[in-house]
C-alpha positions as CSV (number, residue, x, y, z in Angstrom):
1,M,-0.2,-0.1,0.2
2,S,3.1,2.1,-0.9
3,L,1.6,5.7,-2.4
4,L,4.0,5.3,-6.0
5,Y,1.2,6.1,-8.0
6,N,-0.5,9.2,-8.8
7,S,-3.2,11.0,-10.8
8,V,-2.0,14.2,-10.9
9,T,0.9,16.1,-12.9
10,L,2.1,19.6,-13.8
11,D,2.3,21.1,-17.0
12,A,5.3,23.4,-16.4
13,D,4.9,25.5,-19.0
14,K,1.8,27.1,-17.7
15,C,2.7,27.3,-14.8
16,M,3.2,31.1,-13.7
17,G,4.0,30.4,-10.0
18,C,1.1,32.0,-8.4
19,T,1.2,29.8,-5.2
20,N,-2.3,29.4,-5.2
21,C,-2.2,25.3,-5.0
22,I,0.2,25.5,-2.1
23,K,-2.7,27.0,0.2
24,R,-5.1,24.3,-1.2
25,C,-3.3,21.0,-0.5
26,P,-4.0,19.7,2.6
27,T,-0.6,17.3,2.9
28,E,1.5,20.5,2.0
29,A,2.5,18.3,-1.2
30,I,3.5,21.5,-3.2
31,R,6.4,23.5,-3.3
32,V,7.1,26.7,-6.0
33,R,10.9,26.8,-6.8
34,D,12.4,28.9,-9.0
35,G,8.9,30.4,-10.3
36,K,7.3,27.0,-10.8
37,A,5.3,24.5,-8.8
38,R,6.7,21.2,-7.8
39,I,4.3,18.4,-6.2
40,I,5.7,16.2,-3.8
41,S,4.4,12.8,-5.4
42,E,4.9,10.5,-2.2
43,R,2.8,13.4,0.1
44,C,0.2,13.9,-2.9
45,I,-3.3,12.0,-2.2
46,D,-4.9,12.8,-5.8
47,C,-7.8,14.7,-4.0
48,G,-7.7,17.4,-6.6
49,E,-7.9,20.3,-4.8
50,C,-5.0,21.7,-6.7
51,I,-6.5,21.6,-9.9
52,T,-9.4,23.5,-8.6
53,A,-7.3,26.4,-7.2
54,C,-4.9,26.9,-10.8
55,P,-6.1,29.8,-12.4
56,Y,-3.8,28.7,-15.3
57,H,-5.1,25.1,-15.5
58,A,-0.9,23.8,-14.9
59,K,-2.3,20.7,-12.9
60,R,-3.3,17.7,-15.4
61,A,-5.5,14.8,-14.4
62,I,-4.2,11.8,-15.4
63,Y,-6.5,8.8,-16.5
64,D,-6.6,6.0,-19.1
65,D,-7.5,6.5,-22.7
66,V,-10.8,5.2,-24.1
67,G,-8.7,4.0,-26.7
68,R,-7.7,1.1,-24.2
69,M,-10.9,-0.3,-24.7
70,N,-9.6,-1.8,-28.1
71,D,-7.2,-4.2,-25.9
72,F,-9.7,-6.6,-25.1
73,Q,-12.4,-8.7,-26.8
74,Y,-15.3,-7.9,-24.3
75,K,-15.7,-4.8,-22.9
76,I,-18.0,-3.8,-19.5
77,A,-18.3,-0.6,-18.2
78,L,-18.8,0.3,-14.9
79,P,-20.4,3.6,-14.1
80,S,-20.6,5.8,-11.0
81,P,-23.7,6.7,-9.9
82,T,-22.4,10.6,-10.3
83,L,-22.9,10.1,-13.8
84,Y,-26.8,10.2,-13.6
85,G,-26.7,13.7,-12.3
86,Q,-24.7,14.8,-15.3
87,F,-27.7,15.0,-17.9
88,H,-30.7,17.5,-18.2
89,N,-34.5,16.4,-17.9
90,L,-33.7,12.7,-17.4
91,D,-35.8,10.9,-15.6
92,D,-35.2,7.1,-16.3
93,I,-31.0,5.5,-15.9
94,D,-31.5,3.3,-18.5
95,Y,-30.9,6.0,-21.5
96,I,-27.5,6.7,-19.8
97,L,-27.0,2.6,-19.8
98,T,-27.9,2.2,-23.0
99,G,-26.1,4.9,-24.6
100,L,-23.0,3.3,-22.8
101,I,-23.7,0.2,-25.3
102,G,-23.9,2.5,-28.0
103,V,-20.6,4.2,-26.8
104,G,-18.8,0.8,-27.5
105,F,-19.3,-1.4,-24.5
106,D,-20.3,-4.7,-24.5
107,E,-22.1,-4.5,-21.2
108,V,-22.7,-2.1,-18.1
109,Y,-22.5,-2.8,-14.5
110,E,-23.9,-0.3,-12.4
111,V,-21.6,0.4,-9.3
112,S,-25.1,1.3,-7.5
113,R,-25.6,-1.8,-7.4
114,S,-22.3,-3.4,-5.5
115,A,-23.2,0.0,-3.4
116,E,-26.1,-1.2,-2.3
117,M,-24.5,-4.5,-1.5
118,L,-22.1,-3.1,0.7
119,S,-24.7,-1.0,2.1
120,D,-26.7,-4.3,3.4
121,A,-23.0,-5.7,4.3
122,T,-22.3,-2.6,6.7
123,R,-25.3,-3.2,8.2
124,Q,-25.0,-6.5,9.2
125,M,-21.2,-6.0,10.7
126,M,-21.9,-2.8,12.4
127,K,-24.4,-5.0,14.5
128,E,-21.4,-7.1,15.6
129,Q,-19.9,-4.2,17.1
130,K,-16.3,-5.5,16.7
131,F,-14.9,-2.1,15.0
132,K,-13.3,1.0,16.5
133,K,-15.6,3.6,16.7
134,P,-16.7,6.0,15.1
135,V,-15.7,3.8,12.1
136,I,-14.7,5.7,9.5
137,S,-16.0,5.1,5.8
138,S,-13.3,3.6,3.3
139,A,-15.4,4.6,-0.1
140,C,-13.3,7.6,-0.3
141,P,-9.6,6.9,-1.6
142,A,-8.2,10.5,-1.2
143,V,-9.3,10.4,2.3
144,I,-7.6,6.9,3.2
145,R,-4.6,8.4,1.8
146,L,-5.1,11.2,3.6
147,I,-5.3,9.1,6.9
148,R,-2.5,7.3,6.3
149,I,-0.5,10.0,5.9
150,K,-1.3,12.8,8.7
151,F,-3.8,10.7,10.9
152,P,-1.7,7.8,11.8
153,D,-3.7,6.9,14.6
154,L,-6.9,6.8,13.1
155,C,-6.2,4.0,10.5
156,E,-7.5,1.3,13.2
157,N,-11.0,3.4,12.8
158,V,-11.0,2.9,9.3
159,F,-13.6,0.6,7.9
160,P,-11.4,-2.6,6.2
161,Y,-13.7,-3.3,3.4
162,L,-13.4,-3.0,-0.1
163,S,-15.0,0.0,-1.9
164,P,-18.2,-0.1,-4.4
165,M,-16.3,-0.1,-7.5
166,Q,-13.9,-3.0,-6.8
167,I,-16.4,-5.1,-5.3
168,A,-18.6,-4.0,-8.8
169,G,-15.3,-4.8,-10.6
170,R,-14.6,-8.4,-9.6
171,R,-18.3,-9.2,-9.9
172,A,-18.9,-8.0,-13.2
173,K,-15.2,-9.9,-14.7
174,E,-16.5,-13.2,-12.7
175,E,-20.0,-13.0,-14.2
176,A,-18.7,-11.8,-17.7
177,M,-16.4,-14.7,-17.3
178,K,-19.3,-17.3,-16.8
179,K,-21.4,-15.8,-19.5
180,T,-18.7,-15.5,-22.3
181,G,-16.4,-18.3,-21.5
182,L,-13.7,-16.0,-22.1
183,P,-10.2,-16.0,-20.1
184,A,-10.1,-12.5,-17.6
185,G,-7.3,-11.3,-20.0
186,Q,-9.4,-10.5,-22.6
187,I,-12.7,-9.2,-20.5
188,G,-11.7,-5.2,-20.1
189,V,-13.5,-3.4,-17.1
190,F,-13.4,0.2,-17.1
191,F,-14.7,2.6,-14.4
192,I,-16.1,6.2,-15.4
193,T,-14.9,8.2,-12.8
194,P,-16.0,11.4,-11.5
195,C,-12.6,11.8,-9.7
196,L,-8.7,11.3,-9.3
197,A,-8.4,9.5,-6.4
198,Q,-10.8,7.1,-7.8
199,V,-8.1,6.5,-10.9
200,T,-5.6,5.8,-8.6
201,D,-7.5,3.2,-6.7
202,V,-7.8,1.6,-10.0
203,H,-4.3,1.0,-10.5
204,H,-3.1,1.2,-7.2
205,P,-5.8,0.0,-5.0
206,I,-6.1,-0.1,-1.3
207,G,-6.3,-3.1,0.6
208,I,-6.0,-5.6,-2.0
209,E,-2.8,-6.7,-4.3
210,E,-4.1,-6.0,-7.5
211,S,-7.7,-4.4,-9.2
212,W,-10.1,-6.0,-10.7
213,I,-10.6,-3.0,-12.9
214,D,-8.5,-2.4,-16.1
215,G,-9.1,1.3,-16.6
216,A,-10.4,4.3,-15.6
217,F,-12.1,6.5,-17.9
218,S,-12.8,10.3,-17.1
219,L,-16.6,10.8,-16.9
220,A,-16.2,14.6,-18.7
221,E,-14.0,12.8,-21.4
222,I,-16.8,10.0,-22.0
223,Y,-19.9,12.5,-21.6
224,P,-19.7,13.9,-25.1
225,G,-19.8,10.4,-27.2
226,L,-22.3,9.2,-24.7
227,L,-24.7,12.6,-25.3
228,D,-25.0,11.7,-28.6
229,C,-25.7,8.0,-28.1
230,M,-28.1,9.2,-26.0
231,N,-30.1,11.0,-28.5
232,K,-30.5,8.6,-31.0
233,V,-31.7,5.9,-28.4
234,Q,-35.7,5.9,-29.0
235,E,-36.5,2.5,-26.2
236,P,-33.7,2.0,-23.9
237,L,-32.6,-1.4,-22.9
238,P,-33.7,-2.5,-19.2
239,I,-30.3,-2.5,-17.9
240,S,-30.8,-0.8,-14.5
241,K,-30.7,-3.1,-11.6
242,S,-30.5,-0.6,-8.6
243,G,-32.6,1.5,-6.3
244,I,-32.4,4.8,-4.0
245,I,-29.9,3.5,-1.5
246,G,-27.2,2.9,-4.6
247,V,-28.0,5.9,-6.2
248,S,-27.5,8.1,-3.7
249,W,-23.9,7.4,-2.8
250,A,-22.8,9.9,-5.5
251,T,-24.1,12.1,-3.0
252,S,-22.7,13.3,0.5
253,G,-24.7,11.2,3.1
254,G,-25.8,8.5,0.9
255,E,-23.8,5.9,2.2
256,S,-23.9,6.9,5.7
257,S,-27.9,7.4,5.4
258,A,-28.5,3.5,4.5
259,L,-27.2,2.3,7.7
260,I,-30.5,3.4,9.3
261,R,-30.3,3.2,12.8
262,E,-26.9,4.0,13.2
263,Q,-25.5,7.4,14.5
264,H,-23.6,8.8,12.0
265,L,-22.5,11.7,10.6
266,A,-21.5,13.1,6.9
267,V,-19.0,15.2,6.1
268,D,-17.6,16.5,2.2
269,G,-15.3,19.1,0.9
270,M,-11.6,18.6,2.3
271,E,-11.4,21.6,4.8
272,N,-14.5,20.3,6.4
273,V,-13.1,16.3,6.6
274,M,-9.7,17.7,8.1
275,A,-11.5,19.1,10.6
276,V,-13.9,16.1,11.8
277,L,-10.5,14.3,11.4
278,E,-8.6,16.3,13.9
279,E,-12.1,16.0,16.0
280,I,-12.0,12.3,16.0
281,E,-7.8,12.1,16.9
282,G,-8.9,14.3,19.6
283,E,-11.6,11.6,21.0
284,R,-14.4,14.6,20.5
285,M,-16.6,12.3,18.7
286,R,-17.0,8.9,20.9
287,E,-20.7,9.1,20.2
288,L,-21.1,8.6,16.9
289,D,-20.8,5.1,15.4
290,F,-20.1,6.0,11.5
291,I,-18.7,9.0,9.6
292,E,-18.9,9.1,6.2
293,L,-16.1,11.6,4.8
294,N,-16.1,12.8,1.1
295,A,-12.6,14.5,-0.4
296,C,-15.2,16.7,-2.8
297,P,-17.5,18.7,-2.4
298,G,-20.9,17.5,-2.1
299,G,-19.6,14.1,-2.3
300,C,-18.6,12.0,-5.4
301,V,-21.0,14.5,-7.6
302,G,-18.1,17.2,-6.9
303,G,-15.2,15.5,-8.3
304,V,-12.9,17.3,-10.9
305,L,-13.6,15.1,-13.7
306,T,-17.5,15.9,-13.5
307,I,-19.3,18.2,-16.1
308,E,-22.1,19.6,-13.9
309,N,-22.2,22.0,-10.8
310,P,-22.2,19.7,-7.9
311,Y,-25.4,21.4,-6.3
312,I,-27.5,20.8,-9.7
313,A,-26.0,17.3,-10.2
314,K,-27.2,16.6,-6.7
315,A,-30.9,18.1,-7.2
316,R,-31.1,15.7,-10.2
317,I,-29.9,12.8,-8.5
318,Q,-32.7,13.3,-5.9
319,R,-35.2,13.8,-8.7
320,I,-34.3,10.9,-10.4
321,R,-34.6,8.9,-7.1
322,K,-38.3,9.5,-6.9
323,H,-38.6,6.7,-9.8
324,L,-36.6,4.1,-8.2
325,P,-37.4,1.2,-5.8
326,V,-35.6,1.8,-2.2
327,S,-33.0,-1.1,-2.8
328,L,-32.4,-4.1,-5.4
329,N,-29.4,-5.5,-3.9
330,R,-28.6,-7.8,-0.9
331,F,-25.0,-8.8,-0.3
332,D,-25.1,-12.4,-0.9
333,G,-21.7,-13.6,-0.7
334,D,-19.0,-14.4,1.7
335,I,-17.8,-11.3,4.5
336,E,-14.6,-12.3,3.9
337,S,-14.4,-11.9,0.0
338,I,-14.7,-8.0,0.7
339,K,-12.6,-7.1,3.4
340,W,-9.1,-5.6,2.6
341,K,-5.8,-8.3,2.4
342,E,-3.7,-6.2,4.8
343,K,-4.1,-3.7,7.0
344,L,-4.2,0.1,6.1
345,K,-0.6,1.1,7.6
346,Y,0.7,4.6,8.4
347,I,3.1,5.6,5.3
348,G,5.8,7.8,6.9
349,V,6.2,10.6,3.8
350,M,6.6,13.1,6.4
351,K,8.6,11.7,9.0
352,L,11.7,13.6,9.8
353,S,13.8,10.8,10.8
354,D,13.9,7.5,11.5
355,D,16.9,7.7,14.3
356,I,13.8,8.9,17.1
357,G,16.6,11.3,19.0
358,E,17.5,12.6,15.7
359,A,14.0,13.6,14.8
360,I,13.3,15.3,18.1
361,R,16.5,17.3,17.1
362,M,15.4,18.0,13.8
363,M,11.5,18.5,15.6
364,G,13.5,21.3,18.0
365,E,15.3,23.1,14.8
366,I,12.1,23.5,13.6
367,D,10.1,25.2,16.2
368,R,13.6,27.5,16.9
369,I,13.3,28.6,13.0
370,T,9.4,29.0,13.3
371,E,9.9,31.2,15.9
372,T,11.8,33.5,14.1
373,L,9.7,34.2,11.2
374,K,6.7,36.5,10.7
375,G,3.9,34.1,11.3
376,L,1.9,35.3,8.2
377,D,2.0,32.1,6.2
378,C,2.1,34.2,3.1
379,G,3.4,31.5,0.7
380,S,5.7,34.5,-0.8
381,C,8.9,31.8,0.1
382,G,7.1,29.1,-2.0
383,A,6.1,26.8,0.8
384,P,2.6,26.4,2.2
385,S,3.3,28.6,5.7
386,C,6.3,29.6,7.8
387,R,6.4,26.1,9.7
388,A,6.7,24.4,6.3
389,L,9.4,26.6,5.3
390,A,11.1,26.0,8.3
391,E,10.8,22.1,8.1
392,D,12.3,22.2,4.4
393,I,14.9,24.3,5.7
394,V,16.5,22.1,8.1
395,M,15.8,18.9,5.8
396,G,18.3,21.0,3.4
397,K,15.4,21.8,0.8
398,A,15.6,25.3,1.4
399,T,17.4,28.2,2.9
400,L,16.4,31.0,5.1
401,D,16.4,33.4,2.5
402,K,13.9,32.1,0.9
403,C,11.5,34.2,3.0
404,V,11.0,37.7,1.8
405,F,10.9,39.4,5.2
406,V,14.9,38.1,6.0
407,L,15.8,38.6,2.4
408,H,15.4,42.0,3.0
409,K,16.8,42.7,6.4
410,E,20.1,41.9,8.3
411,P,19.9,38.2,9.8
412,D,22.4,39.2,12.5
413,S,20.1,42.4,13.7
414,I,17.4,40.3,14.1
415,G,18.5,37.4,15.6
416,M,17.9,35.1,12.7
417,I,20.0,32.3,11.3
418,K,21.7,32.9,8.0
419,P,21.6,30.4,5.3
420,K,25.0,29.6,5.7
421,D,24.6,28.3,8.8
422,M,22.0,25.7,7.7
423,S,24.6,22.8,7.1
């Protein structure tokens, strides 16, 4: 479960070094050096905050090319329920699913189906009271990566089960193998994703060694061709097999409300997620059983690879739900089959040193340098905060004269350390 794969990259030619992105990154994974932003890949959790913040479109999403479908004999689409909120005046999901067949897929397996299965399994497991409370949902991979980097003590609180996307991928491929007689290698399963973190989870999944999904296509890229195919559909195929519970997973609160009787909380938006994780870390939410955390505003409908405004998309999904049954899917398998194969572990990308004594010494040096700085956290130095600059200095990645206030004053006269003393 290392953090070696990222779905965000930088187009240096477009970057103007404006520092907007460094303020928005929840893991301080970006620095501006020599007039260009630089992404510290091992700290990046693929939340997409930098893409939203960049006014020059210098941060770019990485996802699979649709042409990858041609590498497989039989092709299956896994549409996120977020897709259903992107279309105006839609009252029948089957128009979208039939349109996906027109795009070139041989079959469609709704992720909302596996979401209902997971909701059913979660209700069963929560009754057993075997989890450390409050239980934190494992559905948002950006949040899970955030916990592994910044909140290691909360790894035990995370619900150790696969996401609906991974459950859908496995079921879709296994069912297709039985139906077609083809080997797994000739069946391509592709997730239509609203966000970057799920692209990463396709290629570098959490909790399992290998993903059942062969690629992740951007919802925004699929949208134009899908809309064209939908406009040609006169009578949609009866494909949809999910209800209100599954479709509701597209928006914040959809997962937690499916638990029905549990004391739960749903939070969306990275700033709010960070605040709640700090509350849980401080043991101030003991009365809650389950917490649903979504990095994107509004839930998955706020992903950076969507088309529609998240609040409009949420309203559309609420309208669609009126025509659906409550649920059409129950979990009928072995609970162990959807459980992570390995425990969630802390990744020490922010660790100062493996030697505890040296780490303590470095921490003291960081504190000392931070106290000498203005504390404005202006970002002019290219780091997100004065403390981040102090850490960079101690780690040998920056010098004190990066601070504009130090640069324009004599360090000796104000008791500050000269850059030459940073050896």
